matplotlib code that plots the C-alpha trace (Angstrom):
import matplotlib.pyplot as plt

x = [1.4, 2.5, 6.3, 7.9, 10.7, 13.3, 11.6, 11.2, 15.0, 15.6, 13.2, 15.0, 18.4, 17.3, 15.7, 12.1, 11.4, 13.3, 13.3, 14.5, 15.2, 17.4, 19.0, 19.2, 17.0, 14.1, 15.9, 15.3, 11.6, 11.1, 8.7, 7.7, 5.5, 5.6, 7.8, 7.0, 7.2, 7.8, 5.9, 7.2, 7.3, 4.7, 0.9, -2.0, -5.2, -8.3, -9.5, -13.1, -13.8, -13.2, -14.8, -18.3, -17.8, -15.3, -16.9, -15.0, -16.5, -15.4, -11.6, -12.3, -13.5, -10.1, -8.0, -6.2, -8.5, -5.6, -2.6, 0.7, 2.3, 5.9, 7.3, 11.0, 11.7, 11.3, 10.5, 7.4, 4.3, 1.4, -1.7, -4.6, -7.8, -10.8, -12.7, -10.0, -9.1, -5.6, -3.2, 0.2, 3.1, 5.7, 9.3, 10.4, 9.7, 8.8, 9.2, 7.7, 8.5, 5.9, 5.3, 4.6, 1.8, 1.7, -1.0, -0.9, -2.0, -2.2, -0.1, -2.0, -0.4, -1.8, -5.1, -5.6, -5.3, -8.0, -5.7, -6.7, -3.9, -5.9, -9.6, -9.8, -6.6, -4.6, -3.3, 0.0, 0.1, 2.9, 5.3, 4.4, 7.1, 6.9, 6.0, 2.7, 0.1, -1.7, -5.4, -5.3, -8.4, -8.6, -11.8, -10.8, -12.4, -9.0, -6.3, -3.4, 0.2, 2.1, 5.8, 8.0, 10.1, 7.7, 6.6, 3.1, 2.1, 3.2, 3.4, 2.6, 4.0, 2.3, 3.4, 1.2, 0.5, 2.5, 4.1, 1.6, 1.6, 0.9, 2.2, 1.3, 4.2, 2.8, -0.8, -2.3, -4.5, -1.9, -1.9, 0.4, 3.6, 6.8, 4.9, 7.0, 4.6, 1.1, -1.0, -4.7, -7.1, -6.7, -10.0, -11.0, -8.6, -10.5, -12.1, -15.6, -15.3, -13.8, -16.8, -19.3, -17.3, -17.3, -21.0, -21.8, -19.9, -22.1]
y = [0.1, 2.5, 2.7, 6.0, 7.5, 5.9, 2.5, 2.7, 3.2, 0.3, -1.9, -1.0, -1.7, -5.0, -6.1, -6.3, -3.6, -3.9, -1.0, -1.6, 1.8, 3.2, 5.5, 6.1, 9.2, 7.3, 7.5, 11.3, 10.6, 9.1, 11.3, 11.2, 8.1, 7.2, 6.7, 8.7, 6.7, 8.2, 7.9, 5.5, 6.1, 3.5, 4.0, 1.9, 3.1, 1.1, 1.1, 2.2, 3.2, -0.4, -2.5, -2.3, -4.3, -5.7, -8.9, -10.5, -13.9, -13.6, -13.5, -12.7, -9.2, -8.5, -9.4, -6.4, -4.1, -1.7, -0.2, 0.8, 4.2, 4.8, 8.2, 8.2, 11.9, 12.7, 16.3, 15.3, 14.7, 12.3, 14.5, 13.0, 14.4, 15.2, 12.0, 9.8, 6.5, 5.2, 2.8, 4.0, 2.4, 3.4, 3.9, 1.9, -1.8, -2.8, -6.1, -6.7, -9.3, -11.6, -9.4, -6.1, -4.6, -1.3, 1.2, 3.2, 6.8, 9.8, 12.9, 15.9, 18.2, 16.0, 15.4, 19.2, 19.0, 16.3, 13.3, 10.1, 7.5, 4.4, 3.6, 0.8, -1.2, 0.7, -2.3, -4.1, -7.6, -9.1, -11.0, -8.9, -8.0, -5.7, -2.3, -0.7, -0.3, 3.0, 3.4, 7.0, 9.2, 12.9, 14.3, 17.9, 19.7, 20.6, 18.3, 17.5, 16.7, 13.8, 13.5, 10.4, 10.7, 13.0, 11.8, 10.4, 8.4, 7.4, 4.1, 3.8, 0.6, -1.4, -4.4, -7.5, -9.0, -12.0, -12.9, -14.2, -18.0, -17.8, -14.5, -13.1, -14.9, -18.3, -17.5, -19.9, -17.2, -14.4, -12.7, -9.7, -10.9, -9.5, -7.2, -4.6, -2.6, -1.3, -4.4, -4.4, -6.5, -10.3, -10.8, -13.4, -15.8, -15.6, -19.0, -17.6, -16.0, -19.2, -21.1, -18.7, -18.9, -22.7, -22.8, -20.7, -23.0, -26.0]
z = [22.2, 19.4, 19.0, 19.6, 17.4, 19.7, 19.5, 15.8, 15.4, 17.8, 15.8, 12.6, 14.2, 15.6, 12.3, 13.6, 11.1, 7.8, 5.3, 1.8, 0.2, -2.6, 0.0, 3.7, 3.6, 5.1, 8.5, 8.3, 8.0, 11.4, 13.3, 17.0, 16.6, 12.9, 9.8, 6.6, 3.4, 0.0, -3.2, -5.8, -9.5, -10.6, -10.8, -12.0, -13.5, -13.9, -17.5, -16.7, -20.3, -21.5, -18.7, -17.4, -14.2, -11.7, -10.3, -7.4, -8.4, -12.0, -12.6, -16.3, -15.4, -13.8, -16.8, -18.3, -16.3, -15.4, -17.0, -15.4, -15.7, -14.8, -14.1, -15.0, -14.3, -10.6, -11.5, -13.6, -11.5, -11.8, -11.8, -9.8, -11.3, -9.1, -8.1, -9.6, -8.0, -8.8, -7.2, -6.2, -4.4, -1.8, -2.8, 0.3, 0.9, 4.5, 6.3, 9.8, 12.4, 13.8, 16.8, 15.0, 13.0, 11.2, 10.2, 7.0, 7.6, 5.3, 5.8, 7.0, 4.4, 1.6, 3.3, 3.2, -0.5, -0.7, -1.2, 0.5, 0.4, 1.5, 1.1, 3.7, 3.6, 6.1, 8.0, 7.6, 9.1, 11.1, 8.8, 5.7, 3.4, 0.3, -0.8, 0.3, -2.4, -1.9, -2.8, -3.8, -4.3, -4.9, -3.2, -4.1, -6.9, -8.2, -9.7, -7.4, -8.4, -6.8, -7.3, -7.1, -3.9, -2.0, 1.4, 0.8, 3.8, 7.3, 9.2, 12.8, 14.4, 17.2, 19.2, 19.6, 22.9, 21.7, 18.3, 15.7, 15.5, 11.8, 10.4, 7.0, 5.3, 6.4, 5.8, 3.1, 1.6, 1.5, -1.9, -1.7, 0.0, -1.6, -3.9, -5.7, -8.0, -7.1, -7.2, -8.1, -6.1, -6.0, -4.3, -6.9, -5.1, -1.8, -1.0, -0.8, -4.3, -5.8, -4.4, -6.1, -9.3, -9.2, -8.3, -11.4, -13.7, -12.7]

ax = plt.figure().add_subplot(projection="3d")
ax.plot(x, y, z, "-o")
ax.set_aspect("equal")
plt.show()
């Protein structure tokens, strides 16, 4: 079941949902059935002019494939150009108990500008802790400005039928626990990709 505003507040008070934030304004962003998160000041861009391929079975193609941009002035936006794909990050860090999951959804107001905040990874596992990396795409024909501190996405929380026996923090193949900055893909660490890489080396 999706948590209501009342249940979200209860989950925060009980520690089932932990929000690490520079201020308490996030409490004002609890909606009827979700919690809005704000845009952080760090963005990552893939260096597509320098690299010809990202191969999940070849870690070398991922080395130095992106660069970080930090916006130090909250009044200066990051301009997302048409058809651009960038990685952003939430201002708040989130931690979930073993009996809760969360879904990352875009905000309608940004969607109407053509901004998509997640490509496929809209799911936050039980036991996860960290900021949320946003997979941002602009499908508009016009550039769109994103400002640090603006509400950029929302989390809807759901209860599991029972707590996970092995939550994300205990998962052997977890790759993004306690992330702070926008993190590019670590798919090269997946066992099936490692197997292909090792087979090629023989």
